[in-house]
N, CA, C and O atoms as a GROMACS GRO file, in nm:
protein
  340
    1UNK      N    1  19.712  25.827  15.412
    1UNK     CA    2  19.872  25.869  15.532
    1UNK      C    3  19.753  25.941  15.592
    1UNK      O    4  19.691  25.901  15.690
    2UNK      N    5  19.721  26.087  15.503
    2UNK     CA    6  19.662  26.211  15.547
    2UNK      C    7  19.553  26.184  15.672
    2UNK      O    8  19.556  26.251  15.776
    3UNK      N    9  19.480  26.104  15.654
    3UNK     CA   10  19.401  26.026  15.751
    3UNK      C   11  19.444  25.991  15.883
    3UNK      O   12  19.386  26.016  15.989
    4UNK      N   13  19.550  25.931  15.866
    4UNK     CA   14  19.591  25.849  16.022
    4UNK      C   15  19.638  25.965  16.084
    4UNK      O   16  19.593  25.989  16.196
    5UNK      N   17  19.728  26.050  16.027
    5UNK     CA   18  19.751  26.218  16.068
    5UNK      C   19  19.616  26.297  16.127
    5UNK      O   20  19.607  26.333  16.244
    6UNK      N   21  19.532  26.314  16.046
    6UNK     CA   22  19.426  26.390  16.078
    6UNK      C   23  19.361  26.288  16.226
    6UNK      O   24  19.318  26.359  16.317
    7UNK      N   25  19.356  26.161  16.248
    7UNK     CA   26  19.284  26.089  16.330
    7UNK      C   27  19.379  26.112  16.439
    7UNK      O   28  19.321  26.110  16.548
    8UNK      N   29  19.542  26.139  16.451
    8UNK     CA   30  19.604  26.111  16.579
    8UNK      C   31  19.598  26.283  16.614
    8UNK      O   32  19.594  26.298  16.736
    9UNK      N   33  19.596  26.365  16.568
    9UNK     CA   34  19.548  26.530  16.550
    9UNK      C   35  19.404  26.557  16.644
    9UNK      O   36  19.386  26.635  16.738
   10UNK      N   37  19.338  26.491  16.598
   10UNK     CA   38  19.185  26.469  16.654
   10UNK      C   39  19.151  26.369  16.776
   10UNK      O   40  19.039  26.365  16.828
   11UNK      N   41  19.248  26.298  16.813
   11UNK     CA   42  19.254  26.216  16.935
   11UNK      C   43  19.313  26.317  17.040
   11UNK      O   44  19.259  26.335  17.150
   12UNK      N   45  19.464  26.402  16.987
   12UNK     CA   46  19.492  26.450  17.097
   12UNK      C   47  19.397  26.590  17.085
   12UNK      O   48  19.422  26.668  17.176
   13UNK      N   49  19.313  26.628  17.009
   13UNK     CA   50  19.295  26.753  17.021
   13UNK      C   51  19.136  26.703  17.189
   13UNK      O   52  19.089  26.773  17.278
   14UNK      N   53  19.115  26.578  17.155
   14UNK     CA   54  18.950  26.582  17.225
   14UNK      C   55  19.069  26.535  17.364
   14UNK      O   56  19.006  26.531  17.469
   15UNK      N   57  19.197  26.506  17.381
   15UNK     CA   58  19.253  26.434  17.521
   15UNK      C   59  19.233  26.336  17.599
   15UNK      O   60  19.206  26.316  17.717
   16UNK      N   61  19.269  26.230  17.429
   16UNK     CA   62  19.242  26.053  17.464
   16UNK      C   63  19.418  26.036  17.414
   16UNK      O   64  19.470  26.048  17.303
   17UNK      N   65  19.484  26.002  17.566
   17UNK     CA   66  19.609  25.944  17.530
   17UNK      C   67  19.651  25.857  17.356
   17UNK      O   68  19.552  25.806  17.303
   18UNK      N   69  19.726  25.849  17.312
   18UNK     CA   70  19.765  25.823  17.212
   18UNK      C   71  19.807  25.672  17.260
   18UNK      O   72  19.859  25.641  17.366
   19UNK      N   73  19.770  25.590  17.154
   19UNK     CA   74  19.817  25.444  17.141
   19UNK      C   75  19.927  25.383  17.214
   19UNK      O   76  19.909  25.286  17.288
   20UNK      N   77  20.044  25.440  17.194
   20UNK     CA   78  20.184  25.355  17.264
   20UNK      C   79  20.202  25.425  17.431
   20UNK      O   80  20.271  25.376  17.520
   21UNK      N   81  20.114  25.557  17.440
   21UNK     CA   82  20.134  25.603  17.576
   21UNK      C   83  20.010  25.481  17.687
   21UNK      O   84  20.021  25.449  17.806
   22UNK      N   85  19.877  25.433  17.561
   22UNK     CA   86  19.820  25.354  17.660
   22UNK      C   87  19.891  25.199  17.673
   22UNK      O   88  19.856  25.123  17.764
   23UNK      N   89  19.966  25.170  17.602
   23UNK     CA   90  20.069  25.066  17.606
   23UNK      C   91  20.123  25.057  17.725
   23UNK      O   92  20.128  24.953  17.790
   24UNK      N   93  20.173  25.181  17.766
   24UNK     CA   94  20.347  25.205  17.819
   24UNK      C   95  20.251  25.240  17.964
   24UNK      O   96  20.297  25.216  18.075
   25UNK      N   97  20.144  25.287  17.949
   25UNK     CA   98  20.013  25.301  18.087
   25UNK      C   99  20.015  25.113  18.136
   25UNK      O  100  20.039  25.075  18.251
   26UNK      N  101  19.991  25.034  18.039
   26UNK     CA  102  19.899  24.924  18.093
   26UNK      C  103  20.066  24.854  18.106
   26UNK      O  104  20.082  24.764  18.188
   27UNK      N  105  20.102  24.869  18.080
   27UNK     CA  106  20.307  24.784  18.078
   27UNK      C  107  20.314  24.816  18.229
   27UNK      O  108  20.309  24.724  18.311
   28UNK      N  109  20.324  24.946  18.268
   28UNK     CA  110  20.357  24.995  18.388
   28UNK      C  111  20.265  25.008  18.537
   28UNK      O  112  20.299  25.070  18.638
   29UNK      N  113  20.136  24.928  18.514
   29UNK     CA  114  20.013  24.830  18.601
   29UNK      C  115  20.115  24.678  18.704
   29UNK      O  116  20.098  24.663  18.825
   30UNK      N  117  20.193  24.604  18.636
   30UNK     CA  118  20.246  24.544  18.728
   30UNK      C  119  20.326  24.589  18.786
   30UNK      O  120  20.331  24.567  18.907
   31UNK      N  121  20.406  24.657  18.734
   31UNK     CA  122  20.511  24.728  18.796
   31UNK      C  123  20.478  24.784  18.899
   31UNK      O  124  20.530  24.743  19.002
   32UNK      N  125  20.399  24.876  18.906
   32UNK     CA  126  20.331  24.957  19.042
   32UNK      C  127  20.271  24.842  19.128
   32UNK      O  128  20.258  24.877  19.245
   33UNK      N  129  20.238  24.736  19.106
   33UNK     CA  130  20.179  24.646  19.204
   33UNK      C  131  20.243  24.549  19.238
   33UNK      O  132  20.202  24.486  19.335
   34UNK      N  133  20.379  24.499  19.161
   34UNK     CA  134  20.465  24.473  19.230
   34UNK      C  135  20.562  24.554  19.372
   34UNK      O  136  20.619  24.498  19.466
   35UNK      N  137  20.551  24.694  19.342
   35UNK     CA  138  20.623  24.758  19.434
   35UNK      C  139  20.540  24.815  19.538
   35UNK      O  140  20.594  24.820  19.649
   36UNK      N  141  20.429  24.857  19.531
   36UNK     CA  142  20.386  24.793  19.671
   36UNK      C  143  20.317  24.684  19.744
   36UNK      O  144  20.225  24.702  19.823
   37UNK      N  145  20.371  24.566  19.710
   37UNK     CA  146  20.350  24.463  19.775
   37UNK      C  147  20.456  24.409  19.814
   37UNK      O  148  20.462  24.363  19.928
   38UNK      N  149  20.586  24.402  19.712
   38UNK     CA  150  20.732  24.363  19.780
   38UNK      C  151  20.787  24.466  19.878
   38UNK      O  152  20.817  24.579  19.839
   39UNK      N  153  20.801  24.425  20.008
   39UNK     CA  154  20.844  24.504  20.098
   39UNK      C  155  20.969  24.569  20.079
   39UNK      O  156  21.062  24.509  20.026
   40UNK      N  157  20.983  24.729  20.132
   40UNK     CA  158  21.025  24.829  20.162
   40UNK      C  159  21.237  24.729  20.164
   40UNK      O  160  21.337  24.702  20.098
   41UNK      N  161  21.200  24.723  20.238
   41UNK     CA  162  21.346  24.700  20.300
   41UNK      C  163  21.382  24.544  20.243
   41UNK      O  164  21.323  24.447  20.291
   42UNK      N  165  21.479  24.531  20.142
   42UNK     CA  166  21.518  24.395  20.067
   42UNK      C  167  21.542  24.282  20.114
   42UNK      O  168  21.530  24.169  20.067
   43UNK      N  169  21.576  24.321  20.209
   43UNK     CA  170  21.691  24.198  20.286
   43UNK      C  171  21.596  24.083  20.298
   43UNK      O  172  21.666  23.988  20.265
   44UNK      N  173  21.508  24.048  20.320
   44UNK     CA  174  21.390  23.937  20.369
   44UNK      C  175  21.382  23.894  20.210
   44UNK      O  176  21.382  23.777  20.171
   45UNK      N  177  21.377  23.976  20.149
   45UNK     CA  178  21.431  23.892  19.918
   45UNK      C  179  21.535  23.872  19.915
   45UNK      O  180  21.561  23.770  19.851
   46UNK      N  181  21.640  23.938  19.967
   46UNK     CA  182  21.778  23.914  19.923
   46UNK      C  183  21.833  23.774  20.048
   46UNK      O  184  21.944  23.722  20.040
   47UNK      N  185  21.754  23.745  20.131
   47UNK     CA  186  21.798  23.603  20.245
   47UNK      C  187  21.724  23.501  20.135
   47UNK      O  188  21.791  23.400  20.113
   48UNK      N  189  21.619  23.507  20.074
   48UNK     CA  190  21.519  23.446  20.084
   48UNK      C  191  21.544  23.368  19.933
   48UNK      O  192  21.481  23.269  19.896
   49UNK      N  193  21.668  23.446  19.846
   49UNK     CA  194  21.680  23.390  19.691
   49UNK      C  195  21.839  23.353  19.739
   49UNK      O  196  21.910  23.292  19.658
   50UNK      N  197  21.884  23.385  19.852
   50UNK     CA  198  22.002  23.320  19.892
   50UNK      C  199  21.997  23.214  19.934
   50UNK      O  200  22.078  23.136  19.883
   51UNK      N  201  21.932  23.174  20.010
   51UNK     CA  202  21.860  23.055  20.100
   51UNK      C  203  21.830  22.970  19.937
   51UNK      O  204  21.903  22.877  19.902
   52UNK      N  205  21.735  23.010  19.867
   52UNK     CA  206  21.731  22.909  19.764
   52UNK      C  207  21.853  22.897  19.672
   52UNK      O  208  21.867  22.791  19.612
   53UNK      N  209  21.944  22.997  19.655
   53UNK     CA  210  22.086  22.909  19.617
   53UNK      C  211  22.122  22.853  19.649
   53UNK      O  212  22.167  22.761  19.580
   54UNK      N  213  22.141  22.856  19.821
   54UNK     CA  214  22.249  22.789  19.907
   54UNK      C  215  22.185  22.613  19.885
   54UNK      O  216  22.261  22.517  19.896
   55UNK      N  217  22.033  22.598  19.853
   55UNK     CA  218  21.998  22.484  19.867
   55UNK      C  219  21.995  22.371  19.759
   55UNK      O  220  21.972  22.251  19.747
   56UNK      N  221  22.033  22.490  19.681
   56UNK     CA  222  22.051  22.451  19.498
   56UNK      C  223  21.897  22.426  19.464
   56UNK      O  224  21.851  22.323  19.416
   57UNK      N  225  21.828  22.539  19.498
   57UNK     CA  226  21.685  22.497  19.414
   57UNK      C  227  21.696  22.624  19.372
   57UNK      O  228  21.584  22.675  19.381
   58UNK      N  229  21.779  22.706  19.327
   58UNK     CA  230  21.787  22.749  19.164
   58UNK      C  231  21.970  22.786  19.138
   58UNK      O  232  22.043  22.807  19.235
   59UNK      N  233  21.994  22.788  19.072
   59UNK     CA  234  22.108  22.879  19.031
   59UNK      C  235  22.184  22.985  19.107
   59UNK      O  236  22.114  23.045  19.188
   60UNK      N  237  22.276  23.013  19.101
   60UNK     CA  238  22.325  23.156  19.127
   60UNK      C  239  22.319  23.206  19.085
   60UNK      O  240  22.272  23.315  19.115
   61UNK      N  241  22.378  23.165  18.935
   61UNK     CA  242  22.322  23.338  18.812
   61UNK      C  243  22.173  23.334  18.809
   61UNK      O  244  22.113  23.433  18.766
   62UNK      N  245  22.111  23.236  18.849
   62UNK     CA  246  21.921  23.305  18.852
   62UNK      C  247  21.882  23.430  18.999
   62UNK      O  248  21.813  23.531  18.999
   63UNK      N  249  21.986  23.345  19.141
   63UNK     CA  250  21.939  23.384  19.223
   63UNK      C  251  22.033  23.566  19.191
   63UNK      O  252  21.985  23.665  19.247
   64UNK      N  253  22.120  23.578  19.127
   64UNK     CA  254  22.182  23.729  19.083
   64UNK      C  255  22.115  23.810  19.027
   64UNK      O  256  22.104  23.930  19.053
   65UNK      N  257  22.041  23.718  18.904
   65UNK     CA  258  21.935  23.763  18.823
   65UNK      C  259  21.806  23.857  18.890
   65UNK      O  260  21.765  23.973  18.874
   66UNK      N  261  21.763  23.733  18.981
   66UNK     CA  262  21.661  23.812  19.056
   66UNK      C  263  21.685  23.863  19.166
   66UNK      O  264  21.582  23.874  19.232
   67UNK      N  265  21.805  23.912  19.235
   67UNK     CA  266  21.862  24.010  19.341
   67UNK      C  267  21.825  24.119  19.259
   67UNK      O  268  21.722  24.179  19.290
   68UNK      N  269  21.884  24.153  19.165
   68UNK     CA  270  21.929  24.270  19.025
   68UNK      C  271  21.799  24.350  19.024
   68UNK      O  272  21.763  24.466  19.042
   69UNK      N  273  21.739  24.210  18.988
   69UNK     CA  274  21.594  24.294  18.915
   69UNK      C  275  21.493  24.332  19.038
   69UNK      O  276  21.419  24.430  19.033
   70UNK      N  277  21.497  24.266  19.120
   70UNK     CA  278  21.431  24.314  19.244
   70UNK      C  279  21.502  24.484  19.324
   70UNK      O  280  21.449  24.565  19.401
   71UNK      N  281  21.606  24.482  19.275
   71UNK     CA  282  21.716  24.636  19.315
   71UNK      C  283  21.670  24.710  19.209
   71UNK      O  284  21.621  24.809  19.264
   72UNK      N  285  21.656  24.721  19.100
   72UNK     CA  286  21.635  24.735  18.972
   72UNK      C  287  21.466  24.804  18.963
   72UNK      O  288  21.432  24.916  18.926
   73UNK      N  289  21.383  24.688  19.012
   73UNK     CA  290  21.222  24.730  19.030
   73UNK      C  291  21.191  24.842  19.130
   73UNK      O  292  21.114  24.936  19.112
   74UNK      N  293  21.303  24.801  19.291
   74UNK     CA  294  21.228  24.912  19.336
   74UNK      C  295  21.270  25.069  19.388
   74UNK      O  296  21.232  25.153  19.470
   75UNK      N  297  21.382  25.048  19.278
   75UNK     CA  298  21.491  25.210  19.239
   75UNK      C  299  21.428  25.313  19.096
   75UNK      O  300  21.404  25.433  19.078
   76UNK      N  301  21.420  25.192  19.018
   76UNK     CA  302  21.367  25.245  18.910
   76UNK      C  303  21.223  25.369  18.894
   76UNK      O  304  21.133  25.356  18.977
   77UNK      N  305  21.214  25.445  18.825
   77UNK     CA  306  21.133  25.576  18.845
   77UNK      C  307  21.112  25.630  18.731
   77UNK      O  308  21.190  25.708  18.675
   78UNK      N  309  20.973  25.580  18.676
   78UNK     CA  310  20.972  25.577  18.503
   78UNK      C  311  20.962  25.736  18.472
   78UNK      O  312  20.919  25.823  18.548
   79UNK      N  313  21.025  25.751  18.317
   79UNK     CA  314  20.991  25.874  18.294
   79UNK      C  315  20.850  25.934  18.312
   79UNK      O  316  20.758  25.856  18.335
   80UNK      N  317  20.825  26.066  18.302
   80UNK     CA  318  20.736  26.156  18.258
   80UNK      C  319  20.676  26.088  18.098
   80UNK      O  320  20.564  26.037  18.105
   81UNK      N  321  20.729  26.086  17.991
   81UNK     CA  322  20.652  26.044  17.856
   81UNK      C  323  20.592  25.887  17.866
   81UNK      O  324  20.506  25.829  17.800
   82UNK      N  325  20.677  25.845  17.977
   82UNK     CA  326  20.623  25.679  18.023
   82UNK      C  327  20.528  25.636  18.072
   82UNK      O  328  20.453  25.547  18.031
   83UNK      N  329  20.522  25.726  18.212
   83UNK     CA  330  20.411  25.761  18.249
   83UNK      C  331  20.263  25.800  18.204
   83UNK      O  332  20.149  25.785  18.247
   84UNK      N  333  20.314  25.847  18.118
   84UNK     CA  334  20.127  25.908  18.040
   84UNK      C  335  20.084  26.042  18.101
   84UNK      O  336  19.964  26.067  18.107
   85UNK      N  337  20.188  26.141  18.152
   85UNK     CA  338  20.186  26.236  18.167
   85UNK      C  339  20.200  26.316  18.064
   85UNK      O  340  20.198  26.438  18.080
   0.00000   0.00000   0.00000
């Protein structure tokens, strides 16, 4: 146990991020890419999801979940600790 704590202290002293911070940064990469690729104005996304539900290609609960997911993705800002700063 003492060696694990010592290793963590050494990595913090050397400026390397901890494993949890590395994992959080890796998880946020696709979110950042999606934010850059998806349009800022969500109207085309919402219309497309609604059209898919209207012609029964997807169910209404799936359409609502997709719309809410898009809404959250565009407005959610990571905290400082999750961003690795």
